[in-house]
C-alpha positions as CSV (number, residue, x, y, z in Angstrom):
1,M,66.6,88.6,-89.1
2,N,66.5,88.9,-92.8
3,Y,68.3,91.7,-94.7
4,L,67.8,93.9,-97.8
5,L,71.0,95.4,-99.2
6,F,71.0,97.9,-102.0
7,G,73.5,100.5,-103.4
8,E,76.3,100.8,-106.0
9,E,79.2,100.4,-103.6
10,A,80.2,96.8,-104.2
11,A,83.0,96.6,-101.6
12,T,80.8,98.0,-98.8
13,M,78.1,95.5,-99.8
14,R,80.5,92.6,-99.6
15,K,81.8,93.9,-96.2
16,K,78.2,94.1,-94.9
17,I,77.4,90.6,-96.1
18,K,80.5,89.2,-94.4
19,Q,79.6,91.0,-91.2
20,I,76.1,89.5,-91.3
21,A,77.6,86.0,-91.9
22,E,80.1,86.5,-89.0
23,K,77.2,87.7,-86.7
24,E,75.4,84.4,-87.6
25,K,78.6,82.5,-87.0
26,V,78.6,81.1,-90.6
27,D,81.8,80.9,-92.6
28,M,81.6,82.7,-96.0
29,D,82.5,79.4,-97.7
30,Q,79.2,78.0,-96.3
31,V,77.0,80.9,-97.4
32,S,74.6,79.7,-100.1
33,I,74.9,82.3,-102.9
34,Y,72.4,82.5,-105.8
35,D,72.2,84.7,-108.8
36,A,68.6,85.9,-109.2
37,E,69.1,86.3,-112.9
38,Q,70.2,82.6,-113.3
39,I,68.5,80.5,-110.7
40,D,64.7,79.8,-110.3
41,L,63.3,81.2,-107.1
42,K,61.7,77.9,-106.0
43,Y,65.2,76.4,-105.6
44,I,66.4,79.3,-103.5
45,L,63.3,79.1,-101.3
46,E,63.7,75.4,-100.9
47,D,67.2,76.0,-99.6
48,A,66.1,78.8,-97.3
49,G,63.3,76.7,-96.0
50,S,65.5,73.7,-95.1
51,I,67.4,73.2,-91.9
52,P,71.2,73.7,-92.0
53,F,73.3,70.6,-92.3
54,F,76.4,72.2,-90.8
55,G,76.0,74.2,-87.6
56,D,72.9,75.8,-86.1
57,R,72.6,78.7,-88.6
58,K,72.4,79.1,-92.4
59,V,72.9,82.2,-94.5
60,V,71.3,82.4,-98.0
61,L,72.3,85.3,-100.3
62,I,70.3,86.3,-103.4
63,Q,72.5,88.5,-105.6
64,N,71.1,90.6,-108.5
65,A,67.7,90.9,-106.8
66,T,66.7,93.4,-109.5
67,F,63.0,93.0,-108.6
68,L,63.8,95.5,-105.9
69,S,64.8,98.1,-108.6
70,P,62.8,99.8,-111.3
71,K,64.1,97.3,-113.9
72,D,63.2,93.7,-112.9
73,T,65.2,91.2,-114.9
74,T,64.4,88.1,-112.9
75,G,60.8,87.2,-113.7
76,Y,60.3,86.0,-110.1
77,D,56.9,85.2,-108.5
78,L,57.4,87.7,-105.7
79,K,54.3,86.5,-103.9
80,A,56.2,83.3,-103.1
81,L,59.1,85.3,-101.7
82,A,56.8,87.5,-99.7
83,A,55.1,84.4,-98.2
84,Y,58.5,83.1,-97.1
85,L,59.5,86.4,-95.5
86,N,56.2,86.5,-93.7
87,D,57.0,83.2,-92.1
88,P,60.8,82.6,-92.4
89,L,62.7,79.6,-91.0
90,D,64.3,80.7,-87.7
91,S,67.6,79.0,-88.5
92,T,68.0,80.8,-91.9
93,T,69.1,84.4,-92.5
94,L,68.1,85.5,-96.0
95,I,69.9,88.4,-97.7
96,L,68.5,90.2,-100.7
97,S,71.1,92.3,-102.5
98,C,70.7,94.6,-105.5
99,A,73.3,96.9,-107.1
100,C,70.9,99.7,-107.6
101,A,71.0,103.4,-106.5
102,K,67.4,103.4,-105.3
103,L,64.7,100.9,-104.4
104,D,61.5,101.0,-106.4
105,Q,59.1,102.0,-103.7
106,R,56.4,102.5,-106.2
107,K,55.9,98.7,-106.0
108,K,53.8,97.7,-103.0
109,I,55.6,94.4,-102.6
110,V,59.0,96.2,-102.4
111,K,57.6,98.2,-99.5
112,E,56.5,94.9,-97.9
113,F,60.0,93.5,-98.2
114,M,61.4,96.7,-96.6
115,K,59.1,96.1,-93.6
116,Q,60.1,92.4,-93.4
117,C,63.9,92.9,-93.7
118,K,66.5,95.1,-92.2
119,V,67.4,97.6,-94.9
120,I,71.0,98.6,-95.4
121,E,72.1,101.1,-98.0
122,C,75.5,100.8,-99.6
123,A,75.7,104.1,-101.5
124,R,78.7,105.2,-103.5
125,I,80.4,108.5,-103.2
126,R,79.9,110.7,-106.3
127,E,82.6,111.2,-108.9
128,Y,82.7,115.0,-108.3
129,D,83.0,114.4,-104.5
130,K,85.8,111.7,-104.8
131,A,88.9,114.0,-104.9
132,E,87.7,116.2,-102.1
133,T,86.7,113.2,-100.0
134,I,90.1,111.5,-100.4
135,R,92.0,114.7,-99.8
136,S,90.1,115.2,-96.6
137,M,90.8,111.6,-95.5
138,I,94.5,112.0,-96.3
139,T,94.6,115.2,-94.2
140,Q,92.9,113.5,-91.2
141,S,95.2,110.5,-91.4
142,K,98.3,112.9,-91.5
143,L,99.9,110.9,-94.3
144,K,103.0,112.5,-95.9
145,I,102.3,112.2,-99.6
146,D,103.6,114.0,-102.8
147,E,101.0,115.9,-104.8
148,D,101.7,113.7,-107.9
149,A,101.2,110.6,-105.8
150,L,98.0,111.9,-104.3
151,R,96.6,112.6,-107.8
152,L,97.5,109.1,-108.9
153,F,95.9,107.6,-105.8
154,I,92.7,109.5,-106.5
155,D,92.7,108.4,-110.1
156,R,93.2,104.7,-109.1
157,M,90.5,104.6,-106.5
158,P,86.9,103.6,-107.5
159,L,83.8,105.3,-106.1
160,D,83.9,102.8,-103.3
161,M,84.6,104.0,-99.7
162,A,85.4,100.5,-98.4
163,I,88.2,100.1,-100.9
164,I,89.5,103.6,-100.3
165,E,89.6,103.1,-96.6
166,N,91.4,99.8,-97.0
167,E,94.0,101.3,-99.2
168,L,94.6,104.2,-96.9
169,A,95.0,101.8,-94.0
170,K,97.7,100.1,-96.0
171,L,99.5,103.4,-96.8
172,K,99.5,104.4,-93.1
173,L,101.9,101.5,-92.4
174,Y,104.4,103.2,-94.7
175,Q,106.8,105.4,-92.7
176,D,108.5,107.5,-95.4
177,K,106.9,110.1,-97.6
178,I,104.7,108.5,-100.2
179,N,105.6,109.1,-103.8
180,V,104.2,107.9,-107.1
181,E,106.2,104.7,-107.1
182,T,104.9,103.8,-103.7
183,I,101.3,104.3,-104.9
184,R,102.0,102.1,-107.9
185,N,103.6,99.3,-105.8
186,L,101.3,99.3,-102.8
187,T,97.8,100.2,-104.0
188,I,95.5,97.9,-105.9
189,R,93.4,98.6,-109.0
190,A,89.7,98.5,-108.6
191,L,88.1,95.0,-108.8
192,E,86.0,96.1,-111.7
193,D,89.1,97.0,-113.7
194,N,90.7,93.6,-113.0
195,V,87.6,91.7,-113.9
196,F,87.2,93.7,-117.1
197,D,90.8,92.9,-118.0
198,L,90.3,89.2,-117.1
199,A,87.2,88.9,-119.3
200,E,89.1,90.5,-122.1
201,A,92.1,88.2,-121.7
202,L,89.9,85.2,-121.8
203,Q,88.2,86.4,-125.0
204,K,91.6,87.0,-126.6
205,K,92.9,83.6,-125.4
206,N,95.7,85.3,-123.5
207,L,96.3,82.7,-120.8
208,T,99.5,84.4,-119.5
209,K,97.6,87.6,-118.7
210,A,94.6,85.8,-117.3
211,M,96.7,83.8,-114.9
212,R,98.7,86.9,-113.8
213,L,95.4,88.8,-113.1
214,W,94.1,85.8,-111.1
215,K,97.3,85.6,-109.0
216,D,97.0,89.3,-108.2
217,L,93.4,88.8,-107.2
218,D,94.3,85.7,-105.2
219,A,97.0,87.7,-103.4
220,Q,94.3,90.1,-102.3
221,Q,92.4,87.1,-100.9
222,M,89.6,87.4,-103.4
223,D,87.2,84.5,-102.9
224,P,86.9,82.5,-106.2
225,I,83.2,82.0,-105.6
226,Y,82.7,85.8,-105.5
227,L,85.0,86.3,-108.4
228,I,83.0,83.7,-110.5
229,A,79.8,85.7,-109.8
230,T,81.5,89.0,-110.6
231,L,83.1,87.6,-113.8
232,A,79.7,86.2,-114.8
233,A,78.1,89.6,-114.3
234,Q,80.7,91.1,-116.6
235,F,80.1,88.5,-119.3
236,R,76.3,89.0,-118.9
237,F,76.8,92.7,-119.4
238,L,78.9,92.1,-122.5
239,F,76.3,89.8,-123.9
240,Q,73.5,92.4,-123.3
241,T,75.6,95.1,-124.8
242,K,76.5,93.0,-127.9
243,V,72.8,92.1,-128.5
244,L,71.8,95.8,-128.3
245,I,74.7,96.8,-130.7
246,D,73.5,94.1,-133.1
247,Q,70.0,95.7,-132.9
248,G,71.6,99.0,-134.0
249,L,71.2,100.9,-130.7
250,T,73.5,103.9,-130.1
251,K,75.7,104.2,-127.0
252,Q,73.1,106.6,-125.4
253,A,70.3,104.2,-126.1
254,I,72.3,101.3,-124.6
255,V,73.0,103.4,-121.5
256,S,69.3,104.0,-121.1
257,E,68.3,100.4,-121.8
258,L,70.8,98.8,-119.4
259,A,70.6,101.7,-116.8
260,A,74.4,101.6,-116.7
261,H,77.1,104.2,-116.4
262,P,78.1,105.7,-119.8
263,Y,81.8,104.9,-119.2
264,R,81.1,101.2,-118.5
265,V,78.9,101.0,-121.6
266,Q,81.7,102.6,-123.7
267,M,84.3,100.1,-122.5
268,A,82.0,97.2,-123.0
269,M,81.2,98.3,-126.6
270,G,84.8,98.4,-127.4
271,Q,85.4,95.0,-125.8
272,C,82.5,93.1,-127.4
273,R,82.3,94.6,-130.9
274,S,84.7,91.9,-132.4
275,Y,82.9,88.9,-130.8
276,R,79.7,87.0,-131.3
277,S,77.1,87.2,-128.6
278,D,77.1,83.4,-128.2
279,S,80.8,83.5,-127.1
280,F,79.7,85.4,-124.0
281,L,76.8,82.9,-123.4
282,R,79.3,80.1,-123.5
283,Q,81.4,81.7,-120.8
284,L,78.3,82.2,-118.7
285,K,77.3,78.5,-119.0
286,Q,80.8,77.4,-118.0
287,L,80.9,79.7,-115.0
288,A,77.4,78.5,-113.8
289,S,78.6,74.9,-114.1
290,L,81.8,75.7,-112.2
291,D,79.9,77.4,-109.5
292,Q,77.6,74.4,-109.1
293,R,80.5,72.0,-109.0
294,I,82.3,74.0,-106.3
295,K,79.2,74.4,-104.1
296,S,78.4,70.7,-104.4
297,G,81.9,69.8,-103.3
298,Q,83.0,68.2,-106.5
299,I,86.0,70.4,-106.9
300,D,88.2,72.8,-104.9
301,K,87.2,76.4,-105.6
302,K,90.8,77.7,-106.4
303,L,91.6,74.6,-108.5
304,G,88.3,74.8,-110.3
305,F,88.8,78.5,-111.2
306,E,92.4,77.9,-112.4
307,L,91.2,75.0,-114.6
308,Y,88.5,77.3,-116.0
309,L,91.1,79.9,-116.9
310,I,93.3,77.3,-118.5
311,Q,90.5,75.8,-120.6
312,N,89.4,79.2,-121.8
313,G,92.8,80.9,-122.1
314,I,94.3,78.6,-124.7
């Protein structure tokens, strides 16, 4: 079975992808991960259409499959993809993933993909529902928590149910009444915040901060391969924002052009205003090279990521 995942809840999407890989008895380290905005489709289909070298099954993941959304940034020949999905290799499970709120069902070919794949929605909770949702979950879990601590927990949590559930499970192990200090010490910041800070530390050549952020993410068992893809997406967004700033677009116009959340655009504008657009492209090229070297077995993923941080943090 092939899968089509869409939605804005990144943690839930990662969880679903991991569950699919486990179902196919494929370790996440062996999953072939491709960025549709960086890799030509023909190479992905060649991989999907070839027999697995290790084990009986293969999982191929296409990230940033924006051809499923109203704004296609891939330039893919979707007829070739449709042809593969009509006659997929039995030993390959193909996953299409797109961080979009809705699929563009105005496109006939998207409707075809929805018929050819199992569709899984990873929708985010809404900002105005977050506080009430978390308060309800706290009540159901019977956690003893100070009001100030609860407000801090709500502020810290992203619009991502998988992360919220994981953090609540962690707090349930705490026996005493939970206060502000407990929340600060036990709960994590959102991945997006850490990646934003990591990108900023690299641009400012702050190696100490970059390594501290990496150690925090490593302690959370964040896969370097996934982190490379997420960091690349951040640098790509900064590059796109910088180009639009240089073209004289306003914040509102950039929000519309990139179909992004206004807060994310505001933060990106502040971060990229002092840099040239080619500095972000340089980071993207290095991350793409590192990703290739890791997947081809030329370098250990953790060592490779740490070397990348050192090279760019000094």
